NUKEMAR-699423 format. One record per atom (N, C-alpha, C): x, y, z; atom name; residue in one letter. Coordinates in steps of 0.02 Angstrom, whole numbers. Layout:
// residues N
east;north;up;atome;residu
X;Y;Z;CA;A
...
END
This chain:
// residues 302
east;north;up;atome;residu
-423;932;-758;N;X
-365;897;-779;CA;X
-343;920;-848;C;X
-372;974;-873;N;X
-358;997;-942;CA;X
-287;1018;-949;C;X
-256;1041;-894;N;X
-190;1071;-897;CA;X
-134;1020;-901;C;X
-146;956;-896;N;X
-98;905;-910;CA;X
-130;849;-944;C;X
-91;797;-960;N;X
-116;746;-1009;CA;X
-171;701;-979;C;X
-233;713;-999;N;X
-287;667;-981;CA;X
-276;599;-1010;C;X
-247;598;-1070;N;X
-233;531;-1101;CA;X
-187;491;-1058;C;X
-138;526;-1029;N;X
-90;491;-983;CA;X
-123;461;-926;C;X
-171;501;-894;N;X
-208;473;-836;CA;X
-252;417;-855;C;X
-287;425;-909;N;X
-331;370;-929;CA;X
-296;306;-950;C;X
-239;313;-980;N;X
-199;252;-998;CA;X
-181;215;-938;C;X
-161;251;-885;N;X
-145;214;-823;CA;X
-208;191;-787;C;X
-259;232;-790;N;X
-319;216;-748;CA;X
-355;154;-776;C;X
-353;143;-839;N;X
-389;86;-868;CA;X
-344;25;-875;C;X
-283;27;-847;N;X
-242;-31;-849;CA;X
-275;-88;-813;C;X
-261;-152;-828;N;X
-300;-205;-799;CA;X
-290;-204;-722;C;X
-349;-218;-690;N;X
-349;-225;-618;CA;X
-339;-295;-596;C;X
-287;-307;-553;N;X
-276;-375;-529;CA;X
-330;-395;-482;C;X
-363;-451;-497;N;X
-417;-476;-458;CA;X
-393;-527;-405;C;X
-425;-526;-349;N;X
-413;-578;-298;CA;X
-438;-645;-324;C;X
-403;-693;-308;N;X
-423;-761;-336;CA;X
-492;-781;-309;C;X
-537;-803;-355;N;X
-601;-826;-338;CA;X
-648;-770;-317;C;X
-634;-704;-333;N;X
-680;-650;-314;CA;X
-684;-606;-376;C;X
-733;-560;-371;N;X
-740;-508;-423;CA;X
-718;-443;-397;C;X
-682;-440;-344;N;X
-657;-377;-313;CA;X
-587;-367;-331;C;X
-564;-302;-342;N;X
-493;-288;-352;CA;X
-452;-310;-294;C;X
-388;-334;-311;N;X
-343;-353;-260;CA;X
-327;-290;-217;C;X
-320;-301;-152;N;X
-314;-243;-106;CA;X
-243;-244;-74;C;X
-193;-267;-108;N;X
-125;-264;-79;CA;X
-110;-326;-38;C;X
-60;-321;5;N;X
-40;-379;44;CA;X
-94;-405;87;C;X
-88;-469;109;N;X
-137;-497;154;CA;X
-132;-460;221;C;X
-186;-464;260;N;X
-190;-427;324;CA;X
-126;-446;368;C;X
-100;-398;401;N;X
-42;-408;445;CA;X
-43;-356;498;C;X
15;-339;527;N;X
17;-287;582;CA;X
-1;-219;556;C;X
-12;-174;602;N;X
-19;-103;586;CA;X
51;-76;570;C;X
55;-25;525;N;X
119;1;506;CA;X
111;76;496;C;X
164;115;498;N;X
163;184;495;CA;X
155;210;425;C;X
113;257;414;N;X
99;289;351;CA;X
104;365;358;C;X
131;398;307;N;X
133;471;310;CA;X
79;504;265;C;X
38;544;297;N;X
-12;584;259;CA;X
22;648;237;C;X
16;662;170;N;X
51;720;144;CA;X
27;786;171;C;X
-34;788;201;N;X
-53;852;234;CA;X
-3;875;285;C;X
32;826;312;N;X
81;841;367;CA;X
142;879;339;C;X
149;881;274;N;X
203;917;242;CA;X
176;966;189;C;X
124;1003;210;N;X
89;1047;165;CA;X
135;1099;131;C;X
188;1120;165;N;X
231;1169;141;CA;X
279;1146;82;C;X
276;1082;70;N;X
323;1054;23;CA;X
285;1023;-35;C;X
320;1017;-94;N;X
286;988;-152;CA;X
287;913;-149;C;X
252;879;-194;N;X
246;809;-195;CA;X
314;770;-194;C;X
358;791;-237;N;X
424;753;-244;CA;X
462;760;-180;C;X
467;821;-152;N;X
508;836;-96;CA;X
484;794;-35;C;X
416;795;-27;N;X
386;757;31;CA;X
399;683;20;C;X
386;654;-41;N;X
393;583;-49;CA;X
464;562;-40;C;X
514;602;-64;N;X
585;582;-58;CA;X
605;585;14;C;X
581;632;51;N;X
596;638;124;CA;X
566;581;162;C;X
505;561;149;N;X
476;507;184;CA;X
513;439;169;C;X
530;429;107;N;X
564;367;86;CA;X
633;364;121;C;X
669;419;126;N;X
733;422;154;CA;X
730;399;228;C;X
674;420;263;N;X
665;402;330;CA;X
640;331;345;C;X
630;292;291;N;X
613;224;301;CA;X
537;212;297;C;X
501;263;277;N;X
427;254;267;CA;X
415;216;202;C;X
365;174;205;N;X
346;135;146;CA;X
274;142;123;C;X
232;175;166;N;X
163;186;146;CA;X
148;259;152;C;X
114;285;103;N;X
101;356;99;CA;X
26;369;82;C;X
3;429;99;N;X
-62;449;80;CA;X
-57;519;45;C;X
-43;515;-19;N;X
-30;578;-58;CA;X
-89;623;-60;C;X
-77;687;-63;N;X
-129;741;-73;CA;X
-134;747;-148;C;X
-190;731;-174;N;X
-200;728;-247;CA;X
-193;795;-278;C;X
-205;850;-243;N;X
-191;915;-268;CA;X
-117;927;-283;C;X
-75;901;-237;N;X
-4;906;-244;CA;X
21;859;-302;C;X
-11;801;-306;N;X
8;758;-360;CA;X
-7;791;-427;C;X
-67;823;-433;N;X
-87;856;-493;CA;X
-37;913;-512;C;X
-16;952;-460;N;X
33;1005;-478;CA;X
97;977;-504;C;X
120;920;-479;N;X
180;889;-501;CA;X
168;860;-571;C;X
110;830;-584;N;X
95;800;-649;CA;X
89;855;-703;C;X
69;915;-687;N;X
63;969;-733;CA;X
130;990;-758;C;X
182;981;-717;N;X
251;998;-737;CA;X
288;939;-770;C;X
271;879;-745;N;X
304;820;-773;CA;X
248;778;-809;C;X
226;726;-778;N;X
168;688;-806;CA;X
141;643;-754;C;X
82;615;-759;N;X
56;569;-710;CA;X
100;507;-708;C;X
121;482;-766;N;X
164;423;-767;CA;X
229;435;-727;C;X
256;495;-729;N;X
317;513;-690;CA;X
302;515;-616;C;X
241;534;-597;N;X
225;534;-526;CA;X
219;463;-501;C;X
188;419;-540;N;X
188;349;-520;CA;X
253;317;-516;C;X
295;332;-565;N;X
364;306;-568;CA;X
404;329;-507;C;X
395;391;-487;N;X
426;416;-429;CA;X
409;376;-366;C;X
347;361;-358;N;X
325;321;-299;CA;X
358;251;-304;C;X
352;219;-364;N;X
383;153;-374;CA;X
456;151;-360;C;X
490;202;-386;N;X
565;200;-378;CA;X
586;213;-307;C;X
545;248;-268;N;X
559;260;-196;CA;X
534;205;-150;C;X
500;155;-180;N;X
477;102;-139;CA;X
414;121;-96;C;X
377;171;-118;N;X
321;195;-81;CA;X
255;167;-112;C;X
213;146;-65;N;X
147;120;-85;CA;X
93;171;-68;C;X
54;200;-113;N;X
-2;243;-96;CA;X
-60;204;-69;C;X
-63;196;-5;N;X
-115;153;29;CA;X
-180;192;33;C;X
-180;256;20;N;X
-241;297;21;CA;X
-220;364;-13;C;X
-276;403;-27;N;X
-264;469;-56;CA;X
-314;517;-23;C;X
-299;578;-26;N;X
-338;630;8;CA;X
-352;689;-36;C;X
-411;715;-30;N;X
-473;690;-6;CA;X
-528;724;-46;C;X
-591;713;-30;N;X
-645;751;-59;CA;X
-700;763;-11;C;X
-712;830;3;N;X
-767;849;48;CA;X
-833;856;7;C;X
-888;858;44;N;X
-949;876;20;CA;X
-989;828;-22;C;X
-969;763;-19;N;X
-1004;713;-59;CA;X
-1071;692;-31;C;X
-1077;689;35;N;X
-1137;660;68;CA;X
-1189;713;85;C;X
-1165;769;113;N;X
-1210;821;139;CA;X
-1251;853;86;C;X
-1316;861;96;N;X
-1354;904;47;CA;X
-1328;976;49;C;X
-1331;1008;-6;N;X
-1309;1078;-10;CA;X
-1279;1097;-78;C;X
-1267;1162;-84;N;X
-1244;1191;-149;CA;X
-1173;1165;-166;C;X
-1136;1138;-120;N;X
-1067;1120;-135;CA;X
-1063;1051;-166;C;X
-1119;1014;-165;N;X
-1115;946;-184;CA;X
-1098;935;-257;C;X
-1133;977;-301;N;X
-1121;966;-373;CA;X
-1049;981;-390;C;X
-1016;1032;-371;N;X
-944;1043;-385;CA;X
-901;988;-351;C;X
-920;961;-294;N;X
-885;906;-261;CA;X
-886;846;-303;C;X
-942;829;-335;N;X
-943;772;-382;CA;X
-898;782;-442;C;X
-896;842;-466;N;X
-849;852;-524;CA;X
-778;845;-507;C;X
-762;870;-445;N;X
-690;862;-420;CA;X
-675;787;-410;C;X
-726;751;-387;N;X
-714;680;-375;CA;X
-694;643;-438;C;X
-721;663;-495;N;X
-708;629;-557;CA;X
-634;628;-575;C;X
-604;684;-570;N;X
-529;686;-588;CA;X
-488;653;-532;C;X
-512;656;-472;N;X
-475;627;-413;CA;X
-471;552;-418;C;X
-530;520;-432;N;X
-526;447;-436;CA;X
-485;425;-494;C;X
-486;462;-548;N;X
-441;444;-606;CA;X
-368;450;-586;C;X
-352;501;-550;N;X
-283;513;-534;CA;X
-259;464;-478;C;X
-303;449;-430;N;X
-289;404;-376;CA;X
-272;336;-409;C;X
-315;314;-453;N;X
-303;252;-487;CA;X
-237;248;-524;C;X
-223;306;-560;N;X
-166;309;-603;CA;X
-99;306;-564;C;X
-97;327;-499;N;X
-35;320;-459;CA;X
-35;256;-419;C;X
-84;216;-424;N;X
-82;149;-395;CA;X
-120;144;-328;C;X
-162;194;-312;N;X
-204;191;-250;CA;X
-269;157;-263;C;X
-302;134;-210;N;X
-368;105;-220;CA;X
-421;131;-172;C;X
-404;188;-139;N;X
-451;220;-95;CA;X
-442;294;-90;C;X
-494;328;-67;N;X
-494;400;-59;CA;X
-533;421;1;C;X
-510;464;42;N;X
-539;486;104;CA;X
-595;539;86;C;X
-653;530;115;N;X
-710;576;101;CA;X
-736;598;168;C;X
-710;650;198;N;X
-732;674;264;CA;X
-801;706;262;C;X
-839;700;314;N;X
-896;741;325;CA;X
-877;803;361;C;X
-890;861;332;N;X
-872;926;363;CA;X
-931;973;360;C;X
-988;943;352;N;X
-1050;985;344;CA;X
-1061;1036;400;C;X
-1069;1102;383;N;X
-1078;1151;435;CA;X
-1150;1172;446;C;X
-1198;1141;410;N;X
-1264;1164;411;CA;X
-1308;1138;467;C;X
-1373;1149;459;N;X
-1423;1119;504;CA;X
-1462;1070;462;C;X
-1466;1006;486;N;X
-1493;951;447;CA;X
-1555;920;480;C;X
-1593;883;440;N;X
-1651;854;459;CA;X
-1641;776;448;C;X
-1690;735;476;N;X
-1687;663;467;CA;X
-1690;646;393;C;X
-1728;684;352;N;X
-1732;669;281;CA;X
-1664;682;246;C;X
-1625;725;274;N;X
-1560;739;243;CA;X
-1515;681;250;C;X
-1521;641;299;N;X
-1480;581;307;CA;X
-1502;526;257;C;X
-1564;525;242;N;X
-1589;480;187;CA;X
-1560;500;123;C;X
-1557;567;110;N;X
-1528;591;48;CA;X
-1452;579;48;C;X
-1420;583;106;N;X
-1349;572;112;CA;X
-1332;504;90;C;X
-1374;452;107;N;X
-1359;386;81;CA;X
-1359;383;6;C;X
-1413;411;-22;N;X
-1419;412;-96;CA;X
-1359;447;-128;C;X
-1335;501;-95;N;X
-1281;540;-119;CA;X
-1217;498;-122;C;X
-1205;461;-68;N;X
-1145;419;-64;CA;X
-1146;363;-118;C;X
-1205;337;-130;N;X
-1210;284;-179;CA;X
-1194;314;-250;C;X
-1216;375;-261;N;X
-1200;408;-326;CA;X
-1126;421;-334;C;X
-1095;442;-280;N;X
-1021;456;-281;CA;X
-984;390;-290;C;X
-1009;336;-257;N;X
-974;273;-263;CA;X
-977;245;-335;C;X
-1031;260;-367;N;X
-1038;238;-439;CA;X
-986;275;-486;C;X
-968;335;-465;N;X
-913;371;-501;CA;X
-847;337;-487;C;X
-838;313;-425;N;X
-773;286;-406;CA;X
-767;213;-430;C;X
-823;178;-437;N;X
-822;107;-452;CA;X
-780;87;-510;C;X
-784;121;-572;N;X
-748;99;-627;CA;X
-673;103;-621;C;X
-650;142;-570;N;X
-577;151;-559;CA;X
-553;107;-500;C;X
-596;67;-475;N;X
-578;23;-420;CA;X
-559;64;-355;C;X
-589;123;-347;N;X
-575;163;-290;CA;X
-630;156;-239;C;X
-611;144;-177;N;X
-658;144;-122;CA;X
-659;210;-88;C;X
-721;236;-78;N;X
-729;300;-41;CA;X
-736;285;33;C;X
-696;318;74;N;X
-699;306;145;CA;X
-728;362;183;C;X
-784;352;218;N;X
-819;405;255;CA;X
-781;414;322;C;X
-759;477;331;N;X
-724;498;394;CA;X
-767;542;434;C;X
-787;526;495;N;X
-824;571;536;CA;X
-774;624;563;C;X
-798;688;568;N;X
-754;743;592;CA;X
-788;774;652;C;X
-747;788;703;N;X
-774;814;765;CA;X
-815;880;752;C;X
-796;922;702;N;X
-830;983;690;CA;X
-888;980;645;C;X
-901;919;615;N;X
-955;913;569;CA;X
-1023;919;605;C;X
-1071;947;570;N;X
-1139;949;598;CA;X
-1182;892;563;C;X
-1149;851;525;N;X
-1185;799;489;CA;X
-1165;731;514;C;X
-1100;713;505;N;X
-1074;647;530;CA;X
-1015;664;574;C;X
-1026;667;638;N;X
-973;688;688;CA;X
-953;631;733;C;X
-984;573;726;N;X
-967;516;772;CA;X
-959;453;732;C;X
-923;407;763;N;X
-912;342;729;CA;X
-979;305;723;C;X
-1025;312;772;N;X
-1086;276;767;CA;X
-1125;300;708;C;X
-1129;365;693;N;X
-1167;389;637;CA;X
-1134;372;573;C;X
-1064;372;572;N;X
-1030;352;511;CA;X
-1046;279;494;C;X
-1044;237;543;N;X
-1059;165;529;CA;X
-1133;158;505;C;X
-1179;192;533;N;X
-1246;190;510;CA;X
-1254;210;442;C;X
-1221;268;421;N;X
-1227;289;352;CA;X
-1194;244;302;C;X
-1135;215;320;N;X
-1103;169;274;CA;X
-1141;104;266;C;X
-1167;77;323;N;X
-1208;16;315;CA;X
-1271;28;274;C;X
-1303;89;284;N;X
-1365;99;244;CA;X
-1348;113;172;C;X
-1290;140;159;N;X
-1268;151;87;CA;X
-1261;82;55;C;X
-1231;35;91;N;X
-1227;-35;69;CA;X
-1199;-42;-3;C;X
-1140;-11;-11;N;X
-1109;-11;-79;CA;X
-1037;-38;-67;C;X
-1014;-82;-111;N;X
-948;-110;-102;CA;X
-891;-59;-106;C;X
-905;0;-134;N;X
-851;53;-140;CA;X
-860;106;-90;C;X
-896;94;-36;N;X
-903;142;22;CA;X
-885;104;85;C;X
-837;129;121;N;X
-815;98;184;CA;X
-807;152;237;C;X
-796;132;297;N;X
-786;176;354;CA;X
-712;179;373;C;X
-688;239;396;N;X
-622;243;422;CA;X
-628;283;489;C;X
-570;288;523;N;X
-569;321;590;CA;X
-508;365;596;C;X
-517;424;624;N;X
-461;467;644;CA;X
-462;476;716;C;X
-404;457;750;N;X
-407;457;823;CA;X
-415;528;850;C;X
-395;578;816;N;X
-406;647;841;CA;X
-478;664;840;C;X
-515;649;786;N;X
-583;663;781;CA;X
-626;619;832;C;X
-602;555;836;N;X
-636;509;880;CA;X
-634;527;951;C;X
-575;539;979;N;X
-567;554;1049;CA;X
-584;629;1064;C;X
-572;673;1019;N;X
-585;740;1030;CA;X
-656;765;1019;C;X
-697;719;993;N;X
-764;736;972;CA;X
-818;703;1019;C;X
-874;687;991;N;X
-930;662;1030;CA;X
-936;587;1034;C;X
-890;553;1002;N;X
-890;478;1004;CA;X
-871;456;1076;C;X
-890;395;1092;N;X
-872;366;1156;CA;X
-828;305;1144;C;X
-785;289;1189;N;X
-738;231;1179;CA;X
-779;170;1163;C;X
-835;160;1196;N;X
-875;101;1184;CA;X
-902;95;1112;C;X
-900;152;1075;N;X
-923;151;1004;CA;X
-882;102;963;C;X
-818;91;986;N;X
-774;47;946;CA;X
-803;-23;945;C;X
-842;-40;994;N;X
-875;-106;995;CA;X
-928;-116;941;C;X
-950;-56;913;N;X
-999;-62;861;CA;X
-968;-89;796;C;X
-902;-82;790;N;X
-867;-105;729;CA;X
-879;-182;722;C;X
-894;-203;661;N;X
-893;-275;646;CA;X
-822;-295;627;C;X
-810;-358;632;N;X
-742;-381;616;CA;X
-724;-366;543;C;X
-667;-330;535;N;X
-643;-311;468;CA;X
-679;-254;440;C;X
-721;-219;475;N;X
-760;-165;447;CA;X
-722;-100;440;C;X
-673;-88;482;N;X
-632;-28;478;CA;X
-586;-31;417;C;X
-584;16;378;N;X
-542;14;311;CA;X
-482;53;315;C;X
-473;101;361;N;X
-415;144;361;CA;X
-413;184;427;C;X
-352;204;447;N;X
-343;236;512;CA;X
-294;295;505;C;X
-319;353;531;N;X
-275;411;544;CA;X
-258;413;617;C;X
-193;425;631;N;X
-169;414;699;CA;X
-133;470;728;C;X
-166;509;771;N;X
-135;568;803;CA;X
-162;572;876;C;X
-136;617;913;N;X
-157;625;984;CA;X
-195;688;994;C;X
-233;691;1047;N;X
-273;749;1068;CA;X
-240;785;1124;C;X
-222;848;1119;N;X
-188;882;1174;CA;X
-233;896;1234;C;X
-203;900;1292;N;X
-240;917;1352;CA;X
-264;990;1354;C;X
-225;1033;1318;N;X
-241;1105;1315;CA;X
-230;1130;1247;C;X
-275;1173;1217;N;X
-330;1206;1251;CA;X
-389;1157;1261;C;X
-442;1181;1292;N;X
-500;1136;1303;CA;X
-527;1108;1235;C;X
-547;1049;1236;N;X
-569;1016;1175;CA;X
-624;1056;1137;C;X
-665;1093;1176;N;X
-718;1131;1144;CA;X
-692;1183;1094;C;X
-632;1206;1103;N;X
-605;1261;1058;CA;X
-546;1235;1019;C;X
-534;1169;1021;N;X
-480;1140;977;CA;X
-505;1136;904;C;X
-456;1140;859;N;X
-469;1140;787;CA;X
-417;1095;756;C;X
-416;1091;689;N;X
-370;1048;652;CA;X
-297;1061;672;C;X
-273;1122;684;N;X
-203;1130;698;CA;X
-179;1107;767;C;X
-229;1083;810;N;X
-206;1064;877;CA;X
-188;991;885;C;X
-190;952;829;N;X
-166;884;835;CA;X
-92;882;857;C;X
-76;831;897;N;X
-7;821;918;CA;X
16;751;905;C;X
82;740;911;N;X
111;673;898;CA;X
82;623;946;C;X
74;561;926;N;X
52;510;969;CA;X
98;507;1033;C;X
66;499;1091;N;X
103;500;1154;CA;X
111;569;1189;C;X
92;620;1150;N;X
100;688;1180;CA;X
33;715;1207;C;X
-20;676;1201;N;X
-84;701;1221;CA;X
-118;657;1271;C;X
-185;660;1271;N;X
-226;625;1320;CA;X
-266;567;1292;C;X
-263;556;1228;N;X
-305;502;1199;CA;X
-276;434;1220;C;X
-320;386;1237;N;X
-299;318;1260;CA;X
-277;277;1198;C;X
-223;297;1163;N;X
-205;268;1100;CA;X
-192;193;1101;C;X
-160;170;1156;N;X
-147;97;1163;CA;X
-212;60;1167;C;X
-261;83;1205;N;X
-322;50;1213;CA;X
-363;50;1146;C;X
-356;107;1110;N;X
-391;110;1047;CA;X
-363;60;998;C;X
-297;57;995;N;X
-265;10;949;CA;X
-281;-64;967;C;X
-281;-77;1034;N;X
-301;-145;1054;CA;X
-373;-162;1034;C;X
-419;-113;1039;N;X
-486;-125;1021;CA;X
-493;-137;944;C;X
-456;-97;906;N;X
-459;-103;833;CA;X
-430;-172;813;C;X
-376;-192;845;N;X
-348;-257;827;CA;X
-400;-313;843;C;X
-438;-306;896;N;X
-488;-359;914;CA;X
-543;-358;860;C;X
-552;-301;828;N;X
-599;-295;774;CA;X
-571;-315;705;C;X
-513;-337;705;N;X
-483;-365;642;CA;X
-447;-311;599;C;X
-434;-253;629;N;X
-401;-203;587;CA;X
-325;-214;584;C;X
-297;-212;524;N;X
-224;-214;516;CA;X
-213;-173;452;C;X
-154;-141;450;N;X
-140;-99;394;CA;X
-115;-33;417;C;X
-126;22;377;N;X
-94;86;390;CA;X
-122;121;452;C;X
-75;155;486;N;X
-90;202;538;CA;X
-57;266;511;C;X
-99;312;484;N;X
-73;368;444;CA;X
-70;429;488;C;X
-13;462;493;N;X
-5;527;531;CA;X
-28;582;486;C;X
-77;619;510;N;X
-101;679;473;CA;X
-101;739;521;C;X
-64;792;504;N;X
-62;849;544;CA;X
-75;911;507;C;X
-107;960;538;N;X
-120;1026;506;CA;X
-87;1080;550;C;X
-43;1061;595;N;X
-9;1108;638;CA;X
45;1143;594;C;X
44;1209;592;N;X
92;1244;547;CA;X
165;1228;562;C;X
181;1219;624;N;X
252;1205;640;CA;X
271;1134;619;C;X
224;1088;621;N;X
237;1020;595;CA;X
242;1021;519;C;X
196;1056;487;N;X
195;1058;412;CA;X
256;1093;384;C;X
290;1132;425;N;X
349;1168;400;CA;X
412;1125;411;C;X
408;1069;447;N;X
469;1029;461;CA;X
491;995;395;C;X
558;986;391;N;X
586;949;336;CA;X
554;879;334;C;X
525;858;276;N;X
491;795;272;CA;X
531;733;302;C;X
594;731;288;N;X
634;679;314;CA;X
637;680;392;C;X
649;738;418;N;X
652;742;493;CA;X
583;728;522;C;X
532;753;492;N;X
464;739;514;CA;X
447;667;515;C;X
466;631;460;N;X
449;560;458;CA;X
488;523;508;C;X
549;540;522;N;X
589;509;576;CA;X
554;516;641;C;X
532;577;655;N;X
500;591;720;CA;X
433;553;721;C;X
396;550;669;N;X
333;511;668;CA;X
345;438;682;C;X
395;409;652;N;X
411;337;664;CA;X
425;328;736;C;X
467;370;765;N;X
490;363;836;CA;X
427;368;883;C;X
379;410;866;N;X
321;422;909;CA;X
271;362;898;C;X
261;341;837;N;X
209;293;821;CA;X
225;222;831;C;X
285;202;810;N;X
299;130;810;CA;X
290;96;879;C;X
305;129;935;N;X
292;95;999;CA;X
216;75;1010;C;X
170;112;980;N;X
100;94;987;CA;X
79;38;940;C;X
119;26;889;N;X
97;-22;837;CA;X
127;-91;840;C;X
175;-100;887;N;X
209;-168;889;CA;X
163;-215;922;C;X
END
């Protein structure tokens, strides 16, 4: 963060945290309600922070998941305060931020990942967010002892996030060799047992990977903290699919209505965030993309 005002970040980051009445936990936004559409900025990777946010807002989006790298690029030219003011002026709420890899898995990448986490939780807090996605993407070969270390690793990361009121959300990824299923993600989060570590779900990773539909029954009421919502295509075969193969909800084979119904039964309400790494989607004008996302997603969320 040396290339732009750290004082600016810290001034915002240490602003008073609004507490929920009768608790010691930071307020988490509006009371639980229905699911609603959110735009993940990865879906507009070809565009800068301001252009993406303005396009989303013009399309009627009110919840966003900013890419903190894009926010930092914008802040280097303007300021962190200007980035937050842009969101406020557009009526956009940063319901999550993305992301930080390598926090849980043992390996050489973990130390630099912790250093990156430090500026990211500061910046996330400064723009008004209270959570950050932490996917498992470990490519190695692991032992049972590595999972014990993974729990300790997440506790250490959570202590970095705690002063900023940021919750780290473990996301299982279909390609991970460490946490590739919802069942394992739940086990790791429960064993971590830290108020700033929660579990999230991505429907592409869930249905396209090794999880089973019945794994949704493992969720305790209110345990799911965040949702990424995309479809899994019928072709190519799932064994050779990768991040760019995600499609709009309703264009694939995932039983999205059944998944949403199951999550509602488990007490989930809040963002359903569209995240795409498909080059053609990332190149779409953010306004046109957000309009298309709303048309595809809203029928599933009513």
